[in-house]
Structure formats: C-alpha cells, structure tokens
N, C-alpha and C positions, 0 to 999 in steps of 0.2 A: 660689580666687582669687573675691571677689565682683564680679559686676557690676552697674552701676548704670543704664545706658542701652541699650535694644536697638532695632535698625531691623529692621522686619519689611517684606521686599520681597515684593509680591504678595498684599498684606494682606486681599484680599477671598476668597481662597481658604477652603474649608471647614476645613482645619487650622488656617491662619493666625488664623482668626477664633476658635476655639476655645483658641487658643493664647492671644491676646489676652484672652479672659476670664479663663482661669486665671492669667496675670500679673498681672492687674487683684486677682484674688480672693488670691493668696497669696504675691504677691512686692511690692517695694516698688521695681521698675524702672519709669523713665520709657521709654514707648514711643512711635516715632515710626511711622506706617502709612505705607505708600508704594504707590503703583500707580495704574493709570489710573481716574478719577474716584473716587477712594475717599471722598473729602468727601461724595459725593452717596450713593455705594453704601451707604458703611457709617453715616453721620450719626451717629457716636459722639461723645459730649460727656463729657470726663473731663478732672480736672486733670493727669493724669499721660499724658494722650494727645495726640500732635500729628498732624493728618492732613496730607499732603502729597501732591497731584495729581503723576503723572509716570509716565514710560516708564522700562524699563530701559536704554534706549539713551540715555538724557540724561546723560552722563557727568559734566558740571560739578555739577548739582542732587546726583547722588548723591554725589559727594565732598565737597559741603558739609553731607550729611547724615552721612556715614560719618564725617567727623571730630568729630562731637557725642557719639557713641557707642563703645562698648567690646565691643559684641555685634551679630552681625548673624543673621538668619534668612531663607533663600531658600525661597520656597514653589512655584516653578516653574521647571523647566530644561530645558524642551523647545526652547528657542530658544538655540542655540549662541553665536549673533552676540551676545545679549543677555548671555549669560554671560562672554564675552570682556571686555565693557565692564565688568560688574562685578568680575570678578577683577582687571583693571587698575587700577580704583579701590582695590579692597581691598588690593591690593600695596604701595600707598603709606601704608599705616595698618598696620603689623605688628602692633601691640597689639590689633587688633581680631580677636575670635573669630568666625567664620564657622560655622553650623549649617546644612546643605542638603537638603533633602527631594528624594530621586530614587528612581528604581525599582529593583526587584531584578532580578538576573539578568544585570547589565551585566558581570560576570567570570565568567561561565558557572559561577555558583556554586549556581544553582538547578537541580534536577533536571531532566532532560530533557523528561519528560512534562508537567510542570509550565510548563515553559520554551516549550514549543510550545503549549500551550494560552494562556498568556499573549501569545505573538506572533499567535495566529488571532483573537485578542479585543480586541487593542490597535490603534488607528490606526497604520499605519506610521510616517506623520510623528512622530508622539509618540516612538516607540521610538528612529529614526533621530536625534531631536534630544537624547534624554537621553543617549546613548552620549557623543557628543564633548562634550557639557557637562560630564559626569562627569570626562573625561580632561583637558579645561582646568583643572577645579578641581584635580586631582590633580598636575598638573604646574606648577601655580603655586606660589609661594611663601606661599601665605595659610596661617594656621593653622585648618584646616577640620575639621570633624566631616560626614562623608557618611552620611545615613542612608537604606538603600534599603530602600524600602517595598514590600511585597508587595500582594494585593488588600484595599482598604479596605471597611469599613462602620461603623455606628454602633450603638453600644448604651451608652445612659446608666449610668453608675455602675459601668462595668467597665473598668477600668484595667490588665488583665493584659498583659504583653509580657516577650519576651526580646530581647536583644541577641546577635547572631551575628556575630563579627569577620570582617569581609570579606578575604580570599575563600574563609574555611571553607565546606563544604557547608551552605547555607539550604535548607531543607525546606518552612518555613510556607507556606502558601497563604493565610493570611489575618491581616488585623490590625485591631484598632479604632483609628478616629480619635481616640478618648478616649484609648486607651494610647498611641499615637505621641504625643498632646500631654503626656502623663505622661512618657515617655522623654524627650522635650525638656526638660521642666523639671526632672527628675532629673538630666541632663547639666548644665544651667546650674547647678545649686546644689551639684553635687558638688564637695567640696573638693579631690580629686585629678584636676585638669583633664587631667595628663600623660596619662593611659589614653585620652583621647579625640583627642588631638593629631593631625592628619594621617593619620586613620584612618578606615574604612569600616565600618559595620554594618547587617545585614539587620535589620529592626525588624518582629516578626512574632507572632502569638498562639502559644503553646508547644502542641505536640501537635497541629496542624492540617497534618499532612503528608499531604496531598490530591494528586490529580493535577489537580485545579482548586477553586477556592472552592466552598465548599458553597451559597453564595447565588446562584450562576448556574445 
C-alpha cells in the first residue's frame, strides 16, 4: 500500500522533526504537523506541509484532520486521556494507519536489570502514563503499529536498528533517533503492511545488551 497523506501528532518532538525532514527529502507524502503552537515553534514553510496549532484533547479538530489522511504518527504517549481522544477519533476512520512511539518494557519484555534502571531514571508520571496509553491503543480497533523505544541518543548518518516483535525478549539498551526515523520510514514504505498490523516492536541498536545505556 502506498500512503499519500500523513498527520504527525506532537510534531515538535525530536523524532517527529527528524521524521518530517526525512519524509520531505525521501517521499512525496503531504504532511500535516499538529501540536501546541507548532506554527510558532517550527516555522516550517514547504508546499507539502500544513501546520495546525492544537491540543490532543480537541476531538473535532483532530477528526477533521484525520479525515484528510491515510497515515498518522503519534510522538507522545504519556497522557492516557489524550490517547483516549485520539483513539476514539481514529476508530471512525478504519483505513487510517497509525504508528505510535512508545517506551520499551510495558510488557515485561525488557531484562529485569535494565527495566529497574529505566524505572529509577525516568519520571514515574511518564512511566505511569505510557502503559495505559499503550493498552488503550492495543484494545482499540485501530490499525496500529506500536514502536517500543529504548534509551535514545543522536548520531548523524547512523541508521542501524533492529525490530523485535513484542512480547519477545527485548535486550537492547540504546537506540539512535536517526535509526528510529529510518525504522518508521521503512515501515511506511514496506509493500507488506500486514506484518506490522496491530503489532508492537521493540526498536533498538543491535548488540547493546547492557544493564543501562552506555551514555548515562
């Protein structure tokens, strides 16, 4: 399946910005960038880009935008109430594919030592929001792909990643943001979309099986 129009929710996030750049360079997708004050915070001018200021809680505005696309990406999952609104909207448009950036460890698939280190080094409110948000997505009727991201860092021109089907053991402690963007792009452009339908994948850098990320 070839997609034509994407809605990026939470468009000011680091991965969302990199994804936007990638899609403008390497695809012909029309892009709607949505989020709080995106017109001021991004200031992006391109013939294929539409900037829309708004909140995840604005169901009517989201519904209007979703009706115009065949693909959506969510860059933030820490607020379950927001995800409920988004899920309710997306369920009205079953032809829209959703890709979600979430965190690793929500299905006890991460080794215990790394899971404990993660829990000790992330705000509890963030972790407590991510799990119910993922559950809302998984229990919906949406055509979703959940990407469970491990600890992120940047390294230009390195796009190495692996996908590990959830809930198989996911041991990678690190992932490059550039590689996550490449993974999203590869999923979007893969002719075999069925293998991603209503599935979750850990996204990490191969052979980074550490008890904690090496850059902390």
